[in-house]
C-alpha positions in Angstrom: -26.8 -124.4 -95.6 -28.1 -124.2 -91.8 -25.0 -126.0 -90.9 -22.4 -123.9 -93.0 -23.9 -120.6 -90.9 -23.7 -122.4 -87.5 -20.1 -123.2 -88.4 -18.8 -119.8 -89.3 -20.9 -118.5 -86.4 -19.0 -120.8 -83.6 -15.8 -120.4 -85.2 -16.1 -116.3 -84.9 -17.5 -116.7 -81.4 -14.5 -118.9 -80.2 -12.0 -116.2 -81.6 -14.0 -113.7 -79.8 -14.0 -115.7 -76.5 -10.1 -116.5 -76.6 -9.4 -112.6 -77.3 -11.7 -111.5 -74.2 -9.2 -112.3 -71.5 -7.1 -109.8 -72.6 -9.4 -107.5 -74.5 -9.9 -104.0 -73.4 -12.5 -101.4 -74.1 -12.1 -97.7 -75.6 -14.7 -95.3 -75.8 -15.0 -92.6 -78.3 -17.6 -89.5 -77.6 -18.5 -87.1 -80.3 -15.8 -84.8 -80.9 -13.4 -87.2 -80.1 -11.2 -89.4 -82.3 -11.8 -93.0 -83.5 -8.2 -93.0 -85.5 -6.9 -92.4 -81.6 -8.6 -95.0 -80.0 -7.2 -97.4 -83.1 -3.6 -96.3 -82.6 -4.0 -97.6 -78.9 -5.7 -100.6 -79.7 -4.2 -103.9 -79.1 -5.1 -107.2 -80.4 -8.5 -108.3 -79.7 -9.9 -104.9 -78.2 -13.0 -103.1 -78.5 -13.9 -99.7 -79.8 -17.2 -98.4 -78.9 -18.5 -95.2 -80.5 -20.8 -93.0 -79.5 -23.5 -91.2 -81.7 -22.4 -88.6 -83.6 -21.0 -87.7 -87.2 -17.4 -88.3 -87.5 -14.6 -86.8 -90.0 -11.5 -88.7 -89.3 -8.1 -87.6 -90.6 -7.7 -84.6 -93.1 -9.3 -84.1 -96.5 -7.1 -86.1 -99.0 -6.1 -89.0 -96.9 -6.5 -92.4 -98.5 -8.5 -93.5 -95.8 -10.4 -92.5 -93.0 -9.3 -95.2 -90.6 -6.9 -97.9 -91.1 -7.0 -101.0 -88.9 -4.0 -103.5 -89.2 -4.3 -105.3 -85.8 -6.1 -108.8 -85.2 -9.4 -108.8 -83.7 -10.6 -105.4 -83.6 -14.4 -104.9 -82.8 -15.6 -101.3 -84.0 -18.8 -100.9 -82.5 -21.1 -98.1 -83.2 -23.5 -97.5 -80.2 -26.2 -96.3 -82.5 -29.6 -95.3 -80.6 -33.1 -94.3 -82.0 -32.6 -91.5 -84.2 -29.1 -90.8 -83.3 -26.6 -92.8 -85.5 -22.8 -93.2 -85.5 -21.8 -91.7 -89.0 -18.3 -92.1 -90.6 -18.3 -89.3 -93.2 -15.7 -88.4 -95.9 -13.6 -85.6 -94.6 -13.1 -84.7 -98.1 -11.3 -86.5 -101.0 -10.7 -89.7 -98.8 -11.0 -92.8 -101.0 -11.9 -95.5 -98.4 -13.6 -95.5 -95.2 -12.6 -98.3 -93.1 -9.6 -100.4 -94.5 -8.7 -103.5 -92.5 -5.7 -105.7 -93.5 -2.5 -107.0 -92.7 0.3 -103.9 -92.5 2.1 -104.7 -95.4 -1.3 -104.6 -97.6 -1.9 -101.0 -96.3 -1.0 -97.5 -97.6 -0.5 -95.5 -100.9 1.5 -98.5 -102.8 -0.1 -101.5 -101.3 -3.6 -100.0 -102.0 -3.2 -98.9 -105.9 -4.9 -102.2 -106.8 -7.5 -103.5 -104.1 -8.1 -106.6 -105.7 -4.4 -107.7 -105.3 -3.0 -106.6 -102.1 0.3 -108.1 -101.4 -1.3 -110.3 -98.7 -3.2 -112.3 -101.1 0.2 -113.5 -102.4 2.2 -113.8 -99.0 -0.8 -115.5 -97.3 -0.5 -112.7 -94.5 -3.8 -112.4 -92.6 -5.8 -110.4 -89.8 -7.5 -112.8 -87.7 -10.6 -111.8 -86.8 -12.8 -108.0 -87.0 -16.0 -106.8 -86.5 -18.3 -104.0 -87.5 -21.4 -103.0 -86.1 -23.8 -100.3 -85.9 -21.9 -97.6 -88.1 -23.2 -95.5 -91.1 -20.2 -95.1 -93.8 -20.9 -92.2 -95.9 -19.8 -90.7 -98.9 -16.3 -92.2 -100.1 -15.0 -92.0 -103.3 -14.1 -95.5 -103.4 -15.1 -98.3 -100.8 -16.9 -97.8 -97.7 -15.6 -100.6 -95.9 -12.6 -102.6 -97.5 -11.6 -105.8 -95.9 -8.5 -107.6 -97.2 -7.3 -110.9 -96.0 -9.3 -111.2 -93.1 -10.0 -114.3 -91.6 -13.1 -114.6 -89.3 -15.0 -111.5 -89.8 -18.4 -110.1 -88.8 -20.3 -107.1 -90.8 -23.4 -106.7 -88.9 -26.3 -103.9 -89.2 -24.3 -101.3 -90.7 -25.2 -98.6 -93.3 -23.5 -98.0 -96.4 -24.6 -95.0 -98.3 -23.0 -93.2 -101.3 -19.6 -95.0 -101.1 -19.3 -94.6 -105.2 -17.3 -98.2 -106.2 -18.5 -100.4 -103.8 -20.0 -100.3 -100.3 -19.0 -103.4 -98.2 -16.1 -105.2 -99.8 -14.4 -108.4 -98.5 -11.6 -109.6 -100.6 -9.3 -112.6 -100.3 -11.1 -113.3 -97.1 -12.8 -116.1 -95.1 -14.9 -117.9 -92.9 -16.9 -114.3 -92.1 -20.6 -112.8 -92.4 -22.3 -110.0 -93.4 -25.7 -109.9 -92.2 -28.5 -107.0 -91.4 -26.7 -104.2 -93.4 -28.3 -101.9 -95.6 -26.6 -100.7 -98.4 -27.3 -97.8 -101.2 -25.9 -95.4 -103.7 -22.7 -97.6 -105.3 -23.1 -96.3 -108.4 -19.8 -97.4 -110.0 -20.0 -101.3 -109.3 -21.5 -103.1 -106.0 -23.1 -102.7 -102.9 -22.3 -105.8 -101.3 -19.4 -107.4 -103.2 -17.4 -110.4 -101.8 -14.5 -111.6 -103.9 -11.8 -114.1 -104.2 -12.9 -115.5 -100.9 -14.3 -118.4 -99.2 -17.1 -119.6 -96.8 -18.6 -116.1 -96.0 -22.4 -115.9 -95.4 -24.2 -112.9 -96.9 -27.5 -113.1 -95.3 -30.6 -110.3 -94.4 -29.3 -107.5 -96.0 -31.0 -105.2 -98.2 -29.3 -103.5 -101.3 -30.9 -100.6 -103.4 -30.1 -97.8 -105.7 -26.7 -99.5 -106.6 -25.2 -100.3 -109.9 -25.0 -104.2 -108.8 -26.9 -104.7 -105.7 -24.9 -108.1 -104.4 -21.8 -109.9 -106.2 -19.8 -113.0 -105.7 -17.0 -113.0 -107.7 -14.1 -115.7 -108.1 -14.8 -117.0 -104.8 -16.0 -120.9 -103.1 -18.6 -122.2 -100.7 -20.1 -118.8 -100.3 -24.0 -118.5 -98.8 -26.5 -115.5 -100.3 -29.4 -116.2 -98.4 -32.5 -113.9 -97.0 -31.4 -110.7 -98.6 -33.9 -107.9 -100.3 -32.1 -106.7 -103.8 -34.3 -103.6 -105.6 -34.0 -100.8 -107.2 -30.6 -101.6 -108.6 -29.4 -102.1 -112.3 -28.9 -106.0 -111.5 -29.7 -107.8 -108.3 -27.3 -110.3 -107.7 -24.5 -111.5 -109.9 -22.3 -114.3 -109.3 -19.4 -114.3 -111.6 -15.7 -115.2 -112.5 -13.4 -112.7 -114.2 -9.8 -113.5 -115.2 -7.7 -110.7 -113.6 -7.7 -112.0 -110.2 -5.5 -113.8 -107.9 -7.9 -116.7 -107.4 -9.3 -118.2 -110.7 -12.2 -120.0 -109.5 -16.1 -119.4 -108.8 -17.6 -122.3 -107.5 -20.4 -123.8 -104.8 -22.3 -120.4 -104.2 -25.7 -121.2 -102.6 -28.3 -118.7 -103.7 -31.4 -119.3 -101.5 -34.7 -117.2 -100.4 -33.8 -114.2 -101.7 -36.5 -111.5 -102.7 -35.0 -109.7 -106.0 -37.6 -107.5 -107.6 -37.9 -104.0 -109.7 -34.0 -103.8 -110.5 -34.5 -101.4 -113.1 -32.0 -98.7 -112.6 -29.9 -97.2 -115.3 -26.6 -98.6 -115.8 -24.0 -95.9 -114.6 -20.8 -98.1 -115.1 -17.6 -96.3 -116.3 -17.3 -96.6 -120.1 -15.4 -99.4 -121.2 -16.0 -101.3 -117.9 -17.2 -104.8 -118.6 -20.4 -104.5 -116.7 -21.2 -101.3 -119.2 -22.6 -103.7 -121.2 -25.4 -105.0 -119.2 -29.0 -103.8 -119.8 -30.9 -102.5 -116.8 -33.5 -105.3 -115.2 -31.7 -108.1 -114.5 -32.5 -110.1 -111.2 -29.8 -112.9 -110.6 -27.2 -113.4 -113.2 -24.5 -116.1 -113.2 -21.7 -115.6 -115.7 -19.5 -118.3 -115.5 -20.1 -119.6 -112.3 -19.9 -123.2 -111.6 -21.8 -125.3 -109.5 -24.3 -122.5 -108.1 -27.3 -123.6 -106.6 -29.9 -121.3 -107.0 -33.2 -122.2 -105.1 -36.7 -120.7 -103.3 -35.8 -117.2 -104.6 -38.8 -114.6 -105.3 -37.6 -112.5 -108.7 -39.9 -110.4 -110.4 -40.6 -107.0 -111.7 -37.1 -106.8 -113.6 -37.7 -105.6 -116.9 -35.0 -107.9 -119.0 -34.5 -111.0 -117.2 -35.2 -112.8 -114.1 -32.7 -115.4 -113.8 -30.1 -115.8 -116.6 -27.1 -118.2 -116.7 -24.2 -117.1 -119.5 -20.6 -117.4 -120.5 -18.0 -114.9 -119.4 -17.6 -114.8 -123.1 -21.1 -112.9 -124.2 -19.2 -110.3 -122.5 -16.7 -110.0 -124.6 -19.1 -110.3 -127.8 -20.8 -107.4 -126.2 -17.7 -105.3 -125.9 -17.4 -105.9 -129.7 -14.8 -108.8 -129.3 -15.5 -111.9 -131.5 -15.2 -114.1 -128.3 -13.3 -114.9 -125.1 -9.5 -114.2 -125.7 -7.3 -117.5 -126.7 -5.5 -117.1 -123.5 -8.2 -116.4 -120.7 -6.9 -118.1 -117.7 -10.2 -119.0 -116.6 -12.9 -121.3 -117.7 -15.6 -118.8 -118.8 -18.2 -121.1 -119.2 -21.3 -122.0 -116.8 -20.9 -125.4 -115.2 -22.9 -127.7 -113.0 -25.6 -125.0 -111.9 -29.2 -126.3 -110.7 -31.8 -123.2 -110.8 -34.3 -125.2 -108.5 -37.8 -123.9 -107.0 -37.9 -120.4 -107.7 -40.9 -118.0 -108.4 -39.6 -115.9 -111.2 -42.7 -113.9 -112.8 -43.2 -110.6 -114.3 -39.9 -110.1 -115.5 -38.6 -109.6 -119.0 -41.4 -106.8 -120.2 -39.2 -103.9 -121.6 -37.2 -105.1 -124.6 -34.0 -103.1 -125.7 -34.8 -103.2 -129.3 -31.0 -104.8 -129.7 -30.0 -108.3 -130.7 -30.0 -108.9 -127.0 -33.6 -109.3 -126.8 -33.0 -112.9 -127.8 -32.5 -113.4 -124.4 -35.3 -111.7 -122.8 -37.4 -114.4 -120.4 -37.7 -115.0 -117.0 -35.5 -117.8 -117.1 -32.5 -117.5 -119.6 -29.7 -119.8 -120.8 -27.3 -118.8 -123.6 -26.6 -122.4 -124.0 -22.9 -122.6 -123.1 -21.7 -124.9 -120.6 -22.2 -128.2 -119.4 -24.2 -129.6 -116.5 -26.5 -126.9 -115.8 -30.5 -127.7 -115.1 -33.7 -126.4 -114.0 -36.6 -127.9 -112.6 -39.7 -126.8 -110.6 -39.6 -123.1 -111.2 -42.6 -121.0 -111.5 -42.3 -118.6 -114.7 -43.9 -117.8 -117.7 -41.2 -117.4 -120.7 -37.8 -118.9 -120.8 -35.0 -118.8 -123.3 -34.8 -121.4 -125.1 -38.3 -122.6 -124.6 -37.3 -125.9 -123.4 -34.5 -125.8 -120.7 -32.7 -129.0 -119.5 -34.3 -130.3 -116.6 -32.7 -131.3 -113.0 -32.7 -135.3 -112.5 -36.4 -136.6 -111.8 -37.6 -132.9 -111.8 -39.6 -131.2 -113.8 -40.2 -127.0 -114.2 -44.2 -125.6 -113.6 -45.1 -122.6 -115.8 -47.6 -120.4 -114.7 
């Protein structure tokens, strides 16, 4: 895991060094326009923004800021008690949108998870966002589509209703040191259809989902704190995407506690069927390693491993559709060395209570195993042990 982080950081550093020779610096002061600086930016330029509250564009614009140039660094020069705030000017959907030019604008943005760049292979090479508070956008605070080598560090996302920080179809990036709160319709931090993304040292609170990795490969989720969400961390697969596998995620060293917020998903959304109070959920994910996490105070389940088909059943369907283009069952997941206690304390009064426990498995999939965890209850009472390991109950 350390090698993976180091490799990504080194790649990003090389990109930034190469661009530095030709890069320019633009400074935006309070009362000036960040949009104007972006319009003047060339590949590799650095835009520094002084403290203040910025309303970019006009009410009703789709995006407050749009970046379609390689290697731009957007740096908020936040000081103690003096943040750099990008705030919705009124009726704007996205705070900061970063993508190739063919994937920005009203037509391409109609389906944020299936942009044209995901089909034609175009990319943005390099992007950084640091030191910003992004506030109050109807859809996403920050949206990255098809961005290679990105750095999202030390930002605050608050009250962005669907997603806070949202890289999709991107790779070789890092999200660290961010605080994300108030995404009430979906995830505070979302990584979708992406590869080799590190999500480390963030705090997510008061979101529907604290942190989600979906249809992605070789991602790392470590050292984050998830609290006060409906669900803390979810690693899942869904069928209606461009990329159709979810593999090799590491979830390690996170504090996942007291995620008992009311479920505020839109009616009919697949996540609307989830009960509040889940710490970590693997839904149809493969080859995930969940280790050294502290998971407590989540009222329904601590760590759960289930099939995507369960969601269809909870929506009233007999099971997964026959033509589902993904493997819905979780395979090859290892749940090892976690502290999972004080969960599963509030029954729902529904048949779902059959899955109430610190450690939960619905019996689907193959090659899943549990070892050396500290826990008080499990469903089923005996879980398959990983080779040469065993579980320790409190």
